[in-house]
Residue, then its C-alpha position, 0 to 999 in steps of 0.5 A: m682758790k683757783t682750780k688746777e686748770e686755772i693755775l696751769h692756764a696762768l703759767c702756760g707760755g710764760l716766765i716763772v722767776s725763781c726768788q730764792a736766797l739760802p742762809e749763806e747768801p747776801l739777800h737771805s730775807s723773806y722781805i727781800m724775796g717778797r720784793m724780788a717777787y714783786a719786781a718779777m711780777q711788774g716785769g711780766a713774770v707769770g709765776i714765782r718759784a720760792n723756797t721755805p714756808e717763810d718766804i712763800h708766806e711773804i711772797k703770797n702776801t706781796v704778789d698775786l701770782p701762782v707760787l711754785a713752792l719747795y723747801k730745801k733741807d739737808y739730811a745726812d742720809s740722803a743727797i735729796y734736798i728739795t722737799p725731801t720728806e713729808e714734814e717739808v710737804d706739810l709745812l709748804a701745804a700749810e701756806h697754800p701754794e699753787v704748786i709744790a715741787m719736789d726732787a723726783t730723781n731715782r735716788l733714795r730719800p731720807n730713811g731709805e725711802t723710794l720716790d714711789s713710796f713717798f709720793a704715793r703717800i703724799r698724793a693720797k694726803y693731798p689729792e687736790q694739790l698740784f705737784m711738780a717733779d724736779c727731774a734730772t733725766f728723761e727716764e725720771g721725767v717719764h717715771a714721774q708722769e707714770i706715778g702721778f705728778d702733774i708737772i715735770s721740770t728739768t731743774l736737776c739736770g746737771y746737779t746729780e751724780n749721773t748728769k753733773d757734766t751735762p752742758l746747760p741749759n739742756l734743751q734737748l732734754v726738754g724737747r724729748l720730754v715734751k714729745e713723750l709726755e702728756i703733762p706740762v714740761i717746764a724748762e729750768g736750769g742754766i737759762w742765762e740768755a734771751e736766746d736760751l729762753k726762745r730755744a726752750f719755747s721752740e722745744n714747746a716747753f710749757a713754761a720756763v724758770i729763770g732764777t740765778a740770771i735774774t735774782r742772784p746779783r752776787e752770781i751775776t756779778r761773778r759771771y761778768v767778773q769772770a768774763i774780764q779775767s782773761l783781759h787782766d791776764c793779757h793786759e797790765c791793769m790800768r786801774a789806779 
């Protein structure tokens, strides 16, 4: 088992590829996610972000890279869906991922629990585990460091009620967090172009995560199709 320092050293300065597919998506399959991870490794990724214990198990059997694990699950009484309760943490921990990621926004968790109460219990239960805080705002990132998270990520910027209109990628947020915090800050969310990635590292991001732009062909296809919609509006379609 690698030490925390060895895991962070392996991730530092590199690209983490998010290999996820929800049940309603065409590529939903642990086997396919394992192959996605293998392709990402061959392409030079330094880590894999993955969802569900089943996918993580397959990916860890396929590649020798640090896995940033999460478990998306919906609860009727909370908007939080990234590793929302202790049950999801326990199931992830059983697969021995190098990092466990969870929602660290200021919203209440299922059963009305606060982040502070939840994370204090989880940290006590898994003192040697690296935990990453998926945040949406600067204030949430600062608070996550204060309560003991090991890594901060900008994953949820643009996906919460108070950030939903924020243009992505929000690299200004990355820069602010890097300047304020003492723990690693990972840039994630809306990175589509190589120039976005370069800008993230120019803000001194510890590492960066790209998901949709690499591993979701349906969304990639839609993006290109949307790019030509205006042509169809202006021209008579030439396809027979």
